[in-house]
N, C-alpha and C positions, 0 to 999 in steps of 0.2 A: 503493499499501499505505499502510495507517493505522501510524503507529510507535506501539511497545507498549513498556512499561518492563519489566524484568526480570520484576519483582512480579507482572505481568499474564500475561507469558508462561508462568509457572511454575503460573499458577493454570488456564488454558488447558490445559497439557501433563497437568495432574493429574485435568483433568475428563475427559481421552480415556483415562485409565488407569494413566499413568506416578505413580509415587511416589518420593517424597524419600527418597535413602538417605543422604546424610550432609550436613553444611553445613562447607566446609572455606575459612573467611575471607568473602569476599563471594559466591563462587560457590556454587549450590546444586547438587547430582549429583542427579542424576534416574535412576531406570531403570526399565524393563519386564520383566515376565517373561515368557521367550521370546524377547526381544531382547538382543542382543549388544553392541547402541549406549547409552552412558551421553550424557547430554544435561550439560554444564556451563554452568548460565543465570547469568551475574552479576546480581547484586542490588545494586544502588545508590540506594535511595530510590524516587523516581520518575522517574530521568532514564532516557529512552528508549532502547532497543538500536540502533545503527546497523543501516542495512536490508542490509547483508550478513549480517552476524550473526544477525539475525533472516532471512533468507530460509535461512540454513545451519542453524538449528537447527528451522524447520519443515522443511526437506526431511527431516533425521533423524528428525524424529517424524512423519512421514508425514501434516503437515498443509498443506491446498492454500492457495496466497495467498490465494485469494478468501475463506478462512474468516478471515482475519486484517484484513478491511477492515470 
């Protein structure tokens, strides 16, 4: 799996219909209409997200691991 920064992952989910609800410090909170889940994506410049967090966020946003490569 390719590592992505929080900023790149946020762009990816926004292209899939999620929208930025608010920014609370470093995490960007994204939501999608009709979905109760909120994504808290840490944005720390271009620092890559840890693999476990990336998989968790991808699972919550219904993004397949193959799309992250």
